[in-house]
C-alpha positions as a Python dict, from the first residue, in 0.01 Angstrom:
ca = {
    (1, 'X'): (0, 0, 0),
    (2, 'X'): (-339, -64, -126),
    (3, 'X'): (-343, -89, -480),
    (4, 'X'): (-438, 232, -651),
    (5, 'X'): (-745, 219, -910),
    (6, 'X'): (-745, 517, -1198),
    (7, 'X'): (-1087, 627, -1230),
    (8, 'X'): (-1094, 755, -1582),
    (9, 'X'): (-1375, 988, -1686),
    (10, 'X'): (-1474, 1237, -1956),
    (11, 'X'): (-1330, 1601, -1952),
    (12, 'X'): (-1528, 1742, -2284),
    (13, 'X'): (-1875, 1759, -2179),
    (14, 'X'): (-1942, 1722, -1802),
    (15, 'X'): (-2314, 1704, -1825),
    (16, 'X'): (-2284, 1387, -2012),
    (17, 'X'): (-2090, 1208, -1706),
    (18, 'X'): (-2101, 1242, -1335),
    (19, 'X'): (-1810, 1368, -1130),
    (20, 'X'): (-1588, 1094, -1109),
    (21, 'X'): (-1242, 1147, -908),
    (22, 'X'): (-891, 1040, -993),
    (23, 'X'): (-677, 828, -764),
    (24, 'X'): (-922, 580, -596),
    (25, 'X'): (-767, 349, -318),
    (26, 'X'): (-908, 22, -380),
    (27, 'X'): (-1169, -130, -87),
    (28, 'X'): (-921, -427, -13),
    (29, 'X'): (-767, -387, 317),
    (30, 'X'): (-500, -669, 244),
    (31, 'X'): (-273, -479, 148),
    (32, 'X'): (-269, -225, 471),
    (33, 'X'): (-12, -232, 763),
    (34, 'X'): (-163, -313, 1120),
    (35, 'X'): (-72, -213, 1452),
    (36, 'X'): (-181, -333, 1824),
    (37, 'X'): (-70, -265, 2160),
    (38, 'X'): (-172, -273, 2481),
    (39, 'X'): (-537, -433, 2527),
    (40, 'X'): (-560, -411, 2163),
    (41, 'X'): (-568, -717, 1966),
    (42, 'X'): (-406, -742, 1612),
    (43, 'X'): (-672, -659, 1344),
    (44, 'X'): (-870, -908, 1157),
    (45, 'X'): (-874, -898, 761),
    (46, 'X'): (-1189, -1056, 607),
    (47, 'X'): (-1472, -1021, 347),
    (48, 'X'): (-1468, -1053, -27),
    (49, 'X'): (-1143, -1205, -217),
    (50, 'X'): (-911, -966, -102),
    (51, 'X'): (-1033, -838, 241),
    (52, 'X'): (-1280, -556, 234),
    (53, 'X'): (-1356, -537, 612),
    (54, 'X'): (-1162, -509, 924),
    (55, 'X'): (-1234, -632, 1278),
    (56, 'X'): (-1074, -423, 1556),
    (57, 'X'): (-1095, -543, 1899),
    (58, 'X'): (-955, -474, 2254),
    (59, 'X'): (-955, -766, 2552),
    (60, 'X'): (-1045, -526, 2800),
    (61, 'X'): (-1130, -132, 2874),
    (62, 'X'): (-754, -13, 2936),
    (63, 'X'): (-557, 182, 2703),
    (64, 'X'): (-458, -19, 2406),
    (65, 'X'): (-468, 33, 2026),
    (66, 'X'): (-574, -167, 1708),
    (67, 'X'): (-568, 13, 1399),
    (68, 'X'): (-469, -64, 980),
    (69, 'X'): (-318, 214, 797),
    (70, 'X'): (-215, 279, 424),
    (71, 'X'): (-100, 606, 244),
    (72, 'X'): (-128, 813, -110),
    (73, 'X'): (45, 1128, -230),
    (74, 'X'): (-130, 1421, -183),
    (75, 'X'): (-95, 1704, -420),
    (76, 'X'): (-71, 2088, -331),
    (77, 'X'): (-447, 2208, -369),
    (78, 'X'): (-583, 1944, -450),
    (79, 'X'): (-900, 1810, -171),
    (80, 'X'): (-952, 1470, -137),
    (81, 'X'): (-1205, 1297, 79),
    (82, 'X'): (-1142, 979, 274),
    (83, 'X'): (-1338, 717, 463),
    (84, 'X'): (-1529, 379, 483),
    (85, 'X'): (-1826, 215, 625),
    (86, 'X'): (-1905, 160, 995),
    (87, 'X'): (-2026, -219, 1005),
    (88, 'X'): (-2070, -267, 1407),
    (89, 'X'): (-1916, -219, 1702),
    (90, 'X'): (-1952, -315, 2081),
    (91, 'X'): (-2045, -1, 2329),
    (92, 'X'): (-1979, 356, 2278),
    (93, 'X'): (-1741, 494, 2056),
    (94, 'X'): (-1764, 883, 2025),
    (95, 'X'): (-1440, 865, 1815),
    (96, 'X'): (-1444, 580, 1658),
    (97, 'X'): (-1224, 654, 1371),
    (98, 'X'): (-917, 877, 1403),
    (99, 'X'): (-717, 1022, 1244),
    (100, 'X'): (-620, 1103, 871),
    (101, 'X'): (-240, 1150, 958),
    (102, 'X'): (8, 1361, 685),
    (103, 'X'): (314, 1497, 616),
    (104, 'X'): (125, 1755, 370),
    (105, 'X'): (40, 2101, 523),
    (106, 'X'): (-368, 2100, 529),
    (107, 'X'): (-497, 2428, 444),
    (108, 'X'): (-875, 2360, 472),
    (109, 'X'): (-1104, 2083, 601),
    (110, 'X'): (-1087, 1832, 875),
    (111, 'X'): (-873, 1533, 960),
    (112, 'X'): (-1071, 1307, 1147),
    (113, 'X'): (-1356, 1060, 1106),
    (114, 'X'): (-1559, 1083, 1425),
    (115, 'X'): (-1891, 901, 1444),
    (116, 'X'): (-2070, 655, 1689),
    (117, 'X'): (-2357, 532, 1468),
    (118, 'X'): (-2344, 172, 1300),
    (119, 'X'): (-2473, 112, 934),
    (120, 'X'): (-2330, 403, 807),
    (121, 'X'): (-2084, 570, 565),
    (122, 'X'): (-1888, 847, 683),
    (123, 'X'): (-1599, 1026, 533),
    (124, 'X'): (-1363, 1329, 617),
    (125, 'X'): (-1252, 1607, 347),
    (126, 'X'): (-953, 1820, 319),
    (127, 'X'): (-751, 2023, 121),
    (128, 'X'): (-354, 1966, 68),
    (129, 'X'): (-148, 2283, 107),
    (130, 'X'): (167, 2105, 7),
    (131, 'X'): (274, 1795, -162),
    (132, 'X'): (290, 1498, 62),
    (133, 'X'): (248, 1169, 181),
    (134, 'X'): (-121, 1117, 353),
    (135, 'X'): (-134, 848, 568),
    (136, 'X'): (-481, 704, 632),
    (137, 'X'): (-530, 516, 1010),
    (138, 'X'): (-855, 352, 1096),
    (139, 'X'): (-929, 163, 1436),
    (140, 'X'): (-943, 188, 1788),
    (141, 'X'): (-709, 400, 1927),
    (142, 'X'): (-528, 577, 1587),
    (143, 'X'): (-405, 849, 1745),
    (144, 'X'): (-334, 708, 2099),
    (145, 'X'): (-432, 479, 2317),
    (146, 'X'): (-784, 455, 2351),
    (147, 'X'): (-954, 333, 2713),
    (148, 'X'): (-1334, 421, 2593),
    (149, 'X'): (-1610, 166, 2669),
    (150, 'X'): (-1567, -9, 2316),
    (151, 'X'): (-1396, -305, 2273),
    (152, 'X'): (-1487, -402, 1925),
    (153, 'X'): (-1540, -222, 1604),
    (154, 'X'): (-1587, -349, 1258),
    (155, 'X'): (-1549, -115, 932),
    (156, 'X'): (-1547, -207, 563),
    (157, 'X'): (-1512, -29, 220),
    (158, 'X'): (-1254, 177, 246),
    (159, 'X'): (-1242, 489, 15),
    (160, 'X'): (-1014, 783, -84),
    (161, 'X'): (-1109, 995, -336),
    (162, 'X'): (-1001, 1359, -492),
    (163, 'X'): (-1234, 1603, -505),
    (164, 'X'): (-1318, 1931, -584),
    (165, 'X'): (-1280, 2104, -271),
    (166, 'X'): (-1276, 2043, 122),
    (167, 'X'): (-1667, 2176, 111),
    (168, 'X'): (-1772, 1954, -189),
    (169, 'X'): (-1993, 1658, -153),
    (170, 'X'): (-1850, 1279, -175),
    (171, 'X'): (-1831, 1117, -480),
    (172, 'X'): (-2180, 1073, -600),
    (173, 'X'): (-2159, 714, -649),
    (174, 'X'): (-2103, 674, -289),
    (175, 'X'): (-2428, 583, -117),
    (176, 'X'): (-2366, 690, 234),
    (177, 'X'): (-2380, 974, 472),
    (178, 'X'): (-2142, 1245, 571),
    (179, 'X'): (-2069, 1367, 933),
    (180, 'X'): (-1906, 1690, 877),
    (181, 'X'): (-2089, 1905, 1151),
    (182, 'X'): (-2180, 1612, 1398),
    (183, 'X'): (-2544, 1613, 1206),
    (184, 'X'): (-2561, 1329, 998),
    (185, 'X'): (-2606, 1439, 630),
    (186, 'X'): (-2637, 1295, 290),
    (187, 'X'): (-2282, 1236, 150),
    (188, 'X'): (-2398, 1142, -155),
    (189, 'X'): (-2506, 1442, -428),
    (190, 'X'): (-2594, 1320, -759),
    (191, 'X'): (-2502, 1558, -1033),
    (192, 'X'): (-2684, 1379, -1347),
    (193, 'X'): (-2765, 1595, -1662),
    (194, 'X'): (-3152, 1754, -1660),
    (195, 'X'): (-3154, 1814, -1304),
    (196, 'X'): (-3173, 1488, -1128),
    (197, 'X'): (-3092, 1513, -742),
    (198, 'X'): (-3099, 1284, -432),
    (199, 'X'): (-3389, 1321, -218),
    (200, 'X'): (-3352, 1284, 184),
    (201, 'X'): (-3507, 993, 132),
    (202, 'X'): (-3216, 814, -14),
    (203, 'X'): (-3407, 841, -375),
    (204, 'X'): (-3341, 979, -686),
    (205, 'X'): (-3609, 1286, -788),
    (206, 'X'): (-3592, 1279, -1183),
    (207, 'X'): (-3639, 1632, -1305),
    (208, 'X'): (-3812, 1737, -962),
    (209, 'X'): (-4094, 1457, -1012),
    (210, 'X'): (-4064, 1075, -1072),
    (211, 'X'): (-3854, 926, -798),
    (212, 'X'): (-3702, 574, -836),
    (213, 'X'): (-3453, 413, -559),
    (214, 'X'): (-3111, 501, -544),
    (215, 'X'): (-2916, 298, -767),
    (216, 'X'): (-3200, 277, -1017),
    (217, 'X'): (-3056, 484, -1302),
    (218, 'X'): (-2796, 369, -1519),
    (219, 'X'): (-2596, 689, -1607),
    (220, 'X'): (-2323, 572, -1809),
    (221, 'X'): (-2120, 246, -1907),
    (222, 'X'): (-1853, 118, -1693),
    (223, 'X'): (-1572, -80, -1807),
    (224, 'X'): (-1237, -213, -1636),
    (225, 'X'): (-907, -218, -1754),
    (226, 'X'): (-566, -354, -1684),
    (227, 'X'): (-241, -179, -1894),
    (228, 'X'): (114, -119, -1901),
    (229, 'X'): (298, 203, -1922),
    (230, 'X'): (67, 233, -2241),
    (231, 'X'): (-253, 370, -2018),
    (232, 'X'): (-98, 589, -1734),
    (233, 'X'): (-92, 913, -1916),
    (234, 'X'): (-407, 1146, -1983),
    (235, 'X'): (-251, 1149, -2341),
    (236, 'X'): (-301, 765, -2359),
    (237, 'X'): (-540, 556, -2457),
    (238, 'X'): (-805, 501, -2132),
    (239, 'X'): (-863, 941, -2090),
    (240, 'X'): (-828, 926, -2492),
    (241, 'X'): (-1116, 643, -2525),
    (242, 'X'): (-1370, 826, -2245),
    (243, 'X'): (-1298, 1220, -2364),
    (244, 'X'): (-1484, 1055, -2727),
    (245, 'X'): (-1773, 929, -2527),
    (246, 'X'): (-1901, 1116, -2206),
    (247, 'X'): (-2079, 843, -2048),
    (248, 'X'): (-1811, 604, -2046),
    (249, 'X'): (-1620, 539, -1739),
    (250, 'X'): (-1341, 311, -1695),
    (251, 'X'): (-1187, 185, -1350),
    (252, 'X'): (-851, 15, -1353),
    (253, 'X'): (-469, -8, -1318),
    (254, 'X'): (-170, 94, -1558),
    (255, 'X'): (166, 34, -1425),
    (256, 'X'): (466, 103, -1579),
    (257, 'X'): (669, -216, -1602),
    (258, 'X'): (376, -434, -1567),
    (259, 'X'): (414, -753, -1751),
    (260, 'X'): (97, -985, -1837),
    (261, 'X'): (157, -1160, -1551),
    (262, 'X'): (173, -886, -1321),
    (263, 'X'): (-170, -778, -1459),
    (264, 'X'): (-327, -1079, -1391),
    (265, 'X'): (-244, -1023, -1054),
    (266, 'X'): (-377, -687, -1038),
    (267, 'X'): (-683, -767, -1209),
    (268, 'X'): (-807, -972, -903),
    (269, 'X'): (-824, -661, -714),
    (270, 'X'): (-980, -450, -1012),
    (271, 'X'): (-1250, -732, -1048),
    (272, 'X'): (-1337, -716, -692),
    (273, 'X'): (-1396, -358, -702),
    (274, 'X'): (-1760, -539, -831),
    (275, 'X'): (-1867, -621, -460),
    (276, 'X'): (-1838, -266, -373),
    (277, 'X'): (-2098, -9, -490),
    (278, 'X'): (-1835, 250, -631),
    (279, 'X'): (-2066, 313, -908),
    (280, 'X'): (-2398, 376, -809),
    (281, 'X'): (-2485, -14, -875),
    (282, 'X'): (-2410, 44, -1244),
    (283, 'X'): (-2209, -289, -1284),
    (284, 'X'): (-1930, -295, -1519),
    (285, 'X'): (-1957, -451, -1856),
    (286, 'X'): (-1661, -532, -2002),
    (287, 'X'): (-1294, -529, -1886),
    (288, 'X'): (-1016, -436, -2136),
    (289, 'X'): (-656, -675, -2120),
    (290, 'X'): (-398, -473, -2291),
    (291, 'X'): (-123, -673, -2423),
    (292, 'X'): (221, -591, -2276),
    (293, 'X'): (523, -501, -2424),
    (294, 'X'): (693, -616, -2114),
    (295, 'X'): (613, -990, -2152),
    (296, 'X'): (839, -1102, -2408),
    (297, 'X'): (1101, -872, -2336),
    (298, 'X'): (1109, -1020, -1989),
    (299, 'X'): (1212, -1377, -2149),
    (300, 'X'): (858, -1486, -2080),
    (301, 'X'): (792, -1763, -2363),
    (302, 'X'): (437, -1719, -2586),
    (303, 'X'): (325, -2023, -2403),
    (304, 'X'): (340, -1860, -2099),
    (305, 'X'): (167, -1562, -2203),
    (306, 'X'): (-133, -1767, -2372),
    (307, 'X'): (-145, -1895, -1992),
    (308, 'X'): (-146, -1556, -1869),
    (309, 'X'): (-396, -1458, -2066),
    (310, 'X'): (-658, -1737, -2053),
    (311, 'X'): (-612, -1685, -1665),
    (312, 'X'): (-744, -1324, -1723),
    (313, 'X'): (-986, -1403, -1986),
    (314, 'X'): (-1162, -1673, -1738),
    (315, 'X'): (-1164, -1456, -1447),
    (316, 'X'): (-1361, -1219, -1615),
    (317, 'X'): (-1602, -1422, -1805),
    (318, 'X'): (-1681, -1603, -1427),
    (319, 'X'): (-1793, -1197, -1316),
    (320, 'X'): (-2052, -1208, -1676),
    (321, 'X'): (-1827, -916, -1764),
    (322, 'X'): (-1708, -914, -2141),
    (323, 'X'): (-1319, -950, -2215),
    (324, 'X'): (-1182, -726, -2473),
    (325, 'X'): (-804, -853, -2493),
    (326, 'X'): (-540, -697, -2736),
    (327, 'X'): (-251, -868, -2870),
    (328, 'X'): (117, -695, -2798),
    (329, 'X'): (228, -385, -3004),
    (330, 'X'): (533, -356, -3190),
    (331, 'X'): (880, -242, -3052),
    (332, 'X'): (1125, -334, -3298),
    (333, 'X'): (1319, -25, -3242),
    (334, 'X'): (1304, 19, -2848),
    (335, 'X'): (1656, 69, -2678),
    (336, 'X'): (1686, -223, -2414),
    (337, 'X'): (1373, -435, -2579),
    (338, 'X'): (1554, -722, -2713),
    (339, 'X'): (1458, -773, -3101),
    (340, 'X'): (1524, -1128, -3016),
    (341, 'X'): (1228, -1147, -2840),
    (342, 'X'): (1044, -1067, -3138),
    (343, 'X'): (982, -1414, -3234),
    (344, 'X'): (808, -1513, -2908),
    (345, 'X'): (570, -1183, -2964),
    (346, 'X'): (501, -1301, -3284),
    (347, 'X'): (416, -1604, -3195),
    (348, 'X'): (211, -1518, -2905),
    (349, 'X'): (4, -1256, -3158),
    (350, 'X'): (-38, -1512, -3409),
    (351, 'X'): (-214, -1742, -3124),
    (352, 'X'): (-432, -1489, -2942),
    (353, 'X'): (-719, -1473, -3194),
    (354, 'X'): (-780, -1825, -3167),
    (355, 'X'): (-801, -1789, -2791),
    (356, 'X'): (-1004, -1504, -2798),
    (357, 'X'): (-1249, -1684, -3046),
    (358, 'X'): (-1255, -2010, -2824),
    (359, 'X'): (-1319, -1819, -2522),
    (360, 'X'): (-1583, -1572, -2661),
    (361, 'X'): (-1332, -1271, -2534),
    (362, 'X'): (-1328, -979, -2807),
    (363, 'X'): (-986, -942, -3021),
    (364, 'X'): (-824, -644, -3068),
    (365, 'X'): (-530, -619, -3352),
    (366, 'X'): (-331, -312, -3230),
    (367, 'X'): (-20, -461, -3341),
    (368, 'X'): (-152, -431, -3721),
    (369, 'X'): (-256, -82, -3646),
    (370, 'X'): (54, 48, -3515),
    (371, 'X'): (318, -134, -3697),
    (372, 'X'): (575, 8, -3970),
    (373, 'X'): (609, -202, -4341),
    (374, 'X'): (941, -383, -4163),
    (375, 'X'): (689, -572, -3952),
    (376, 'X'): (838, -536, -3651),
    (377, 'X'): (876, -141, -3590),
    (378, 'X'): (623, 128, -3442),
    (379, 'X'): (524, 343, -3698),
    (380, 'X'): (717, 686, -3668),
    (381, 'X'): (400, 896, -3688),
    (382, 'X'): (285, 691, -3376),
    (383, 'X'): (632, 687, -3183),
    (384, 'X'): (690, 923, -2880),
    (385, 'X'): (1025, 904, -2942),
    (386, 'X'): (1179, 563, -2769),
    (387, 'X'): (1071, 295, -3051),
    (388, 'X'): (833, 130, -2774),
    (389, 'X'): (569, 408, -2659),
    (390, 'X'): (301, 541, -2894),
    (391, 'X'): (276, 891, -2918),
    (392, 'X'): (-111, 1075, -2838),
    (393, 'X'): (-190, 959, -3203),
    (394, 'X'): (-95, 628, -3150),
    (395, 'X'): (-257, 615, -2848),
    (396, 'X'): (-581, 763, -3041),
    (397, 'X'): (-575, 453, -3280),
    (398, 'X'): (-584, 217, -2964),
    (399, 'X'): (-859, 374, -2783),
    (400, 'X'): (-1029, 435, -3132),
    (401, 'X'): (-1017, 69, -3179),
    (402, 'X'): (-1115, -49, -2822),
    (403, 'X'): (-1429, 217, -2892),
    (404, 'X'): (-1555, 31, -3216),
    (405, 'X'): (-1516, -274, -3065),
    (406, 'X'): (-1706, -223, -2767),
    (407, 'X'): (-1977, -84, -3004),
    (408, 'X'): (-1956, -387, -3229),
    (409, 'X'): (-2027, -608, -2938),
    (410, 'X'): (-2310, -407, -2800),
    (411, 'X'): (-2152, -259, -2483),
    (412, 'X'): (-2237, 79, -2590),
    (413, 'X'): (-2558, 165, -2811),
    (414, 'X'): (-2367, 464, -2972),
    (415, 'X'): (-2591, 833, -2969),
    (416, 'X'): (-2916, 677, -2879),
    (417, 'X'): (-2853, 557, -2515),
    (418, 'X'): (-2527, 385, -2388),
    (419, 'X'): (-2645, 142, -2156),
    (420, 'X'): (-2915, -85, -2156),
    (421, 'X'): (-3209, 62, -1940),
    (422, 'X'): (-3060, 424, -1954),
    (423, 'X'): (-3299, 710, -1917),
    (424, 'X'): (-3070, 966, -1986),
    (425, 'X'): (-3012, 1048, -2307),
    (426, 'X'): (-2753, 1241, -2485),
}
């Protein structure tokens, strides 16, 4: 399955942030499974670092299939938008992308993406009636052998979004077209404060008067992140960060059990999102690289961890994205977390600040903020109960430290404007 990217936006004030969905499936096709039979040719994944484009083909007009598929978990009562960009095709293909296969019962919406025009974004929207796996197939003959006149199809930039309802617009930062009633219509509908909308021409109309090119407004600051289990709950630091700044948007991945070496791999996918217009042409300005408690506990040495974090810093700097790096939090009382590995943790933490200074990365010392007087245990006031994971109070300390670092580095301009050239104010 493709890597799931968590899209974290503020809940506290909907007027200060676009309606951003959760559980975005990353744009790469590289992790998708593939299938072909009959006259169908094995799909060819190309484009971008991780493959954001796939080419399907048949050798003749006789029956055959060529498609790729992936899955995600749908939840009862939640609605989703699924789609992609139609880049090219040969011949006529009236039903080029079909179908959304699901083990969950669908109570509303449609489960087929059908179109025939190139250079368009298309999507389908539906609501799950029950919990279950949603299997997405894109390509030629997804639901059965195809013998139509098309022998070639190119799709790119797949997306899966959680949306408000089966009749809601697709997320506003997808600049594309929807085809729900056999008539092309805008899939994007910007919901900025002050009544700004997207005109049929594809331009943003400001308060009904001033028009600017689509993507010309920077309504929020975008940051990327990778983390371990410290960041994958609504009471943990990513969500708490954006709750205190309604114009801050975070895109990234937090996976329980991940070491920094795992994060380095996931960072490739997170950074690759910059090539896809997820955010209405608002580029990410920083990437938070959270030190993982799993790294020293998995017998990684300080040298190995320094090599890994240097790799992550270099990748972000190469894209002109400012790296914000934390040291590793204390875990001295954690069951299953070996205290004998504390020497490697301490050695890494001692060296990290110098590495950040040499590279020009922002260093955030969460260890000192969370550690007890013994120098290696998590403070009781911040302990969720297992000696390793911070509770909400501890997570808030981390979130506050990140927000302070972002403000200090100029990534957010406080109450005046949260992004350079921002024309939408608090």
